[in-house]
N, C-alpha and C positions, 0 to 999 in steps of 0.2 A: 422654845424646845430647843434639845440640843443638836449639835451636828454630827451626820456620821462620819467618824473617820478611823484611820489607822493608825497605828502607834510604831513608829519605827526607829531603833536604836541600832545605832554604826559606830561600833569599836575599832576606831582605827590605831595607826600608828602614834599620831601626836595628839590624841584626846578620843572623846566620844561625843555624837552627834545623838541627841534624841530630835525626831521630826514628827507632826500632824501630818499625816499626807491625806486630802481628800479623797472621795472615791470617782474623782474625777480629773487626779492624779496631778493637783496642785499642792505645794507646801504652804500650808496653811499658819504652821507655828515650829520654832526650832531654837535649842537651847544645846550650848556646847560648852563643853570644859577640858580643857586643856592637861594632859599627864605626860610625864618624860619617861619616855619608852625604856630608857636605858633604866631608871628608877622607879619600873613599874611594880606595884604589890595589889594585891588583888584586894584588900579591904578599902584603900583609897581609892581605887578603881569604883570599886561598888559604891562607896559613897558619892563619888560623882556623877555614876550611873543614875543615882537614885533621884539624885539633885537637878540633875538633867530633864527628868523626867517628870519631876515635880515642878519644875518650873514652865513646863509647858502649859501646864493645867491649872495655876495657880489664876483664880479670879475668873475663868473659861470655863465653859461647857460644853464637853464635847460625848457622843457618846463611842467609846472606843470599838470597834467592832472586833478586832484584833492586834494583836501584838506579834512583830515580825523582827528577827534580829539576825542582822550581819554584821561583816567586821572583815578586818586584814587577815589573810589567809596562813600565814605560816605557823604564827602566834599558838603556843598553846599553856594550858594550865594544868599542874599536874594537883590531884586532889586526894586527900585520904579519907577513911572511912567514915570522918563526921564532917564531909566536905571543906576543911582546911585547905590553903594553899599548902603545898610543899617548894620549897623556895629553897633551891640550892644553885650558888655563885656559879657561871661557868668560868672557864680559867685556862690559863697556855696547855694546861693538862687533858684538857677534857677537850681541845681544839687538835693536840696529837692524837688523843684516842680517837676522835672523830676522821682522822686520816687514813687509821688502819683500818676503820669500817670501810670508808671509801673506797681502800684500794682492794678488799677482799669481797666487798658485797655491792660497789656504786654501779657495778654495768648491769647487774640482775636485777638491781633496783631500777636502774632508768628502763630498761624492758618491759618492768610489771607497772610501774607506778607514775612514769613519764615523768621522774624527777630526780636527780642525783642530791645524796644526803650531805648535803654544805655542811662543813663541821661546825657546831658550835649556832646552829640556826636549826636545821631539819632537825624534827624529834628522833630519826631514824638514826641520825649521829650521838644523839646525846642522849638517847635510855640505855643502849648498852655499856655505856661508859657510870652511868648511874649505877646500872645493875653490879658493874666490876669492881668500882671504885669507892662508890656511896651507896653502900648494899645496906645500909641501915635507913637512908633516906627513901631507896628503889624501894622496898620491904615495905613501907608505908603505904603505896601508893594505890587507893582505890580506883582511880581511874585517870584517862588521857583525855583533856576536853580542850578543843578549839578555842579558843576566843568569844566565839559567837556561841559557842555548845555551853560556854562558862555561863553567858549570860542567860539562856535559857534554863539552864542547871538552877540559879539563881534564883528565877523566876516561878520553878516550875517544881523544883526538887527532881526532877529526872535528868539522868544521864545519859545520853545520846548525843551523836553526831548525825554529819550529813555526808554526801559525798563531796562535794565542789570544796570543803576546808580540808576533807580527813585526807583526801589524794596528797595535799601538799606535806605530810609526814614523812613519805617516801616509804611508807609501809602498808599501801593500798593499792589494790590490783583495780587501775584503771577500767580494763576489760567487763571484769566481774560488777565493778560497784559497790565492791564490800572489801573490808581487811585481808593483807594477803596473809591466809596462813603459813604456807610455807619459809616467808620472808620472817615473820613473828618466829616459828619455829628454828631458824637457822642462828639468829640473833639468839635464842634460850629467853625471849622475852616473856612473860607473862600473858596468855591470853585473855584473861581474865579484866586485865584493865583496860582495853579496848572495847568503845561500849557500843552498842548496836547501831546500827546505820538505818535512820530514819530517811523516808521519802523528803523530798523540797516540794512546798507548798502542800503539807498535811497537818492536821493539827495535832501537836505534840500533846498537848495537857493544858489544863486550866490554870491561871495563875494562883499560888496557892495565896491560902490566908495568911500565913506568916511573914508575909511581907515585909519590909518595914514601913512604919506609919505613913511616910508622907506620900509614899504610892500605895496607898492600902486602898485607894478608887478603883487598881486596877484588880482587886481581888475575884477570882472567877470568869476572868476575860479569855479568850483561845489563847493560846501562843502558838504560832504558827512556823512550823521550822522554816527558817529564810536559808542564807546560802552566802558562799565568797563572795566581798564587797563589788569584784570587777564582774564576775558575772552577773551579779546582781544590776550591775551599770548595764551590760549587754542587754541582758532584759528588759531594760526599762527603757532600751533602744530600740525594742522589737527586733532584735538582731535574727537573721534566719538562718538556716544553715548555707555556709558558702559566702557570708557576707564576714566583712571587718569591720571591727567596732576597735576604740580607742578610748578608757576611761582617763582620764589628765588630771592628773593632782599634784601630790608631791612626787610621782613617778608616774611615769605612764605606759602601763601593759597593754600592746596592742595584740587581739585579740580575733582568731577566726573561727567561726563554730564548723564543725564539720559532723558527718555521719558516723564515722568510726574512729577507733585511737589510735591516728596516722602518728607514728613517730619519726623525729629527724635522724635520718641515718648520720648525719655528723654529731650527731645528740646535742645540740646547742638550747633548741627550744623546749619549751614546758610541754607536754600534754595532760592538760586536767577534764576532769568528768566538769559535765554540764548540769544546771538548776533540771533541763530537763530530760526524761529517759531516752536512752537511744542517741544523745547530741554530746560531743565533745568539744573541748575549745585549743586550739593550738598557742601557744603565746611568745612572743618575743617581746622583752619588755626594755622601755627605752631606759630605763633608770630613772635618775635624778634628774628631772625639768622645773617643776612648781617652785621647788627649793632653791635652786636661782634666783627666779623674781623675787622670791620672798626675801632673800639675802640684799638683794639692789634696792629694795625698798626701807627694810631693817638698817641699812649702814649708810647708803646714800638719797635715801627719797626725802628727805627735809621734812618728812610728818604728808608726803602724797601718799593718795590712794593707788591702790592698782590701778581703777579707770583713769586716773590722771598720769599715770606714769607710762600705759599705754598710749593715750592721746599723745604725750611728749613724743612717741617713737614714731606718729604717723607721717611726720614730714622729710623723715630720713628714708634716702633712697634705697634699694635692693643693696646689700654688702656691707651695712653698716660703715660707711666710709674706710673700707679697707680693716675695720675691728672685727674679730674672731673671739668666742668664747667659748671655753670649754669646763664648764661649770658641772658635768652629770651625764650628761647624753651619750648612750654606748652603744655597740652592737651587742644585743645577750647574747651570753655563751653558758650557758649554766651547769657548763662541767669544768672537771679541774684543767686546768692551774685556778686555782682562786685567787686573783690578786688582793693584795693589803689594801690596796686603793679601792678594789671593786669586785665584791665577791663574784657576783654576776655577767661583769665585761669583758667583753675580748681583749683588751688591751690595757694596761696601768696607766693611766693617764691622768695626771696630777690637775687637781684645777687651775686655769691657767687662762688670761685675759692677755691675746697679742695681736699685731697688727698695726697698732699706733699708740705713740706714745702721749699724745695730749687728744682727749676725745671725751665727749657730752655726754652725760645722762643719758639724751634721749638714743644717740648712738648704742649706748651701754645695752639698754632695753631692749633695742632692736635686733643688735646681735645674741641675746639670749633668747628672743623669740626665733633666729634665726637657725641658731644651734638645735635648740628643741625640735623645731621642724624637720630640719635634717637627721636627727634622731631617729624619729618618726620614719623618715624615708628608708633610711639602713633597714632598720629592724620591718618594714611592709616588705621590700625587697626579700628580706631574708624567707617569710611568711611564704611569699611566693613561690623560691624555689622549692619548700618543701613540700608545700599542697601541689604544687605544678599547674597554680590558677594564676590570673590577672585579675586583679580589683579596679572595680572604676569607681568606686565611691568609698569614700571613710568615713563611719559615723562617728564621731567624737562626743564626749562628755564631760564634766565634772570643772571644777574652778577652773583650769585655763581655758574650756571654750567659752567663757565669758567674756574675753577679748575678741572682738570683731578682729580686727587687726591681726590677731595671731593665728584666729582660724584662716584670715585671706591669705598671710604668707604659708601657713600651710599646706592651703590649696595652690597656691602659685610654687612651691617646693616641690611636691607630689606631682603635680598635672593634672589632679583628679579632683571631682567636687569631695565639698567638706560638708556632711548632714549633720546640724547642730538641733537638739532636744529643745523646745521650749524649756523645759524644767534643766537646769544644769545638772541636778544632783540625781541624776539618772538612777543612783544606784538607791534611793531612797524608794522612787517610784517603781523600780523594780524588785524591790522588798514587799511594795504594798498590792504589787502584782499577786504573787506568793500569799501574802494575806486573804486578799478578795479571793483567790483560787481555794486557799483554806476552807474559809467557812460559806463558802459558796454565794459568795454575795453578788456574781454574776454568773451568766448561764454556763460560763468556760473562760479558758484564759484568753482564747481570741477575743473574744466581745470585751473581756478587761483591759487588752490592749487596744480596741479601738475607742473603749471611754478612755482611758488615762494615757496614754501616749499620744502625743502632739510634737510636731516640728515647728523651731522659730526660725530656720536658715537654712539654704544651702548655698554655701562660697564658691563661687564657681574660678577654675586659673583663668586669668588672665595670660593670653598665647605669650605677650611678649616678656612681661614679666618672668614666665616661668624658662623660658629661653635662656634672660640673664642667669637664672636659680641653677641650669643646668652646671656651667664653668663654675660657679658660689659654690657648687654644693661638693664637686669634686676637689676643688682646694682646700674646701673644711677640711674633709677624709685625709686629703694629704699632709694637711697641716699635723691633724692627728695623730697619725702613723710616723711623723717626725718626731712629736715633742712624747709620744710613750718611749723613743729609744734613749731621751736624755737619761 
């Protein structure tokens, strides 16, 4: 007898993960393919996606109840009437044009969408350039689809979007939960290219018969509208209004759920739609965190895995023997100016390691854990200023949460408990919760959460260590400011 399960497809910045998630919230199988974000193209990506799904099922039997797609938020695909990708390379010209859009429309876009139109990144800065300077390509556009929307389209043939990713275009009205007609008209863009907005956790359509042979077994399976990877991560940690969570991977977005679309008066943070109606999130993103650890593993790890590197750092005391790392964590500032080294950071800080001429691998690993934890602290404090709330706990998931040492350092730096779910890939669990909701597997979302979300451990701050980290954090911030002026 086949096991009932949900198929989750997670298209991220570094590749695609396909996962089989049980109705009790456990990951039964996973398959991952790596792609190059800078050289991404839809044909290669679709081949990797179908291969990753096919790998999951090879030699196994699952009764797939539903498919649900999640993915990185800002990336989008332009398709023509035949469903083929329209690929237009970005350039210095498109960047300069984007700054013109930013100067003329940026403030209004932030007020309506909760996002600045970052040049050469957000759709709101790119589509007007296409219309004006690459008219032939623009005129071929049938639809703009966010990355997870595009996967849904390939599975079902339906062109549609949902609010948690669409709001990242800077062309979405987060209060209304729909495309902002006034913004679209002011940019002279065609309304017809913006697809219908569907509810998260609702069946979009069944998988069509014309899908590739290697995933033909999915034909007729319901596809449930998913959402942004970070928001699915929050759902997979059972986040509630006024609770804060972090999804730690290559980057670490820190997000708080709120009951109304609050905007930052300093226009630094993002305000996004959430997966559930009448809920929004405010985000302050730490920037690159997991990437620094991966760099150490690849360059200096001598074949050691992440667990072994974490074990090495356990014997190093707080402060890493004076070593300080600056490899990506920043204080989120989503508005201009956009620094060349970091388009959403508050200061132009080049990658730097300082404080000690001679240091061990164990010191370096711990210093990166500490720097990443300091970055979370900066951004959590920013969210407290924006929301005027004090948070007494941080829910933390993702690959970074696999290291007990890292999470203990995080608790000590913040001085509050860090709650880690049993399944670190809470994004997959959150998408599975939406899948279960869409096909009515459980009575309601509340029952689904009770059945599918459980906790691994609460990391409690140690009083004396937390006191030590107050001064160490202040010194790290001071050094960071000095480096930015070099």
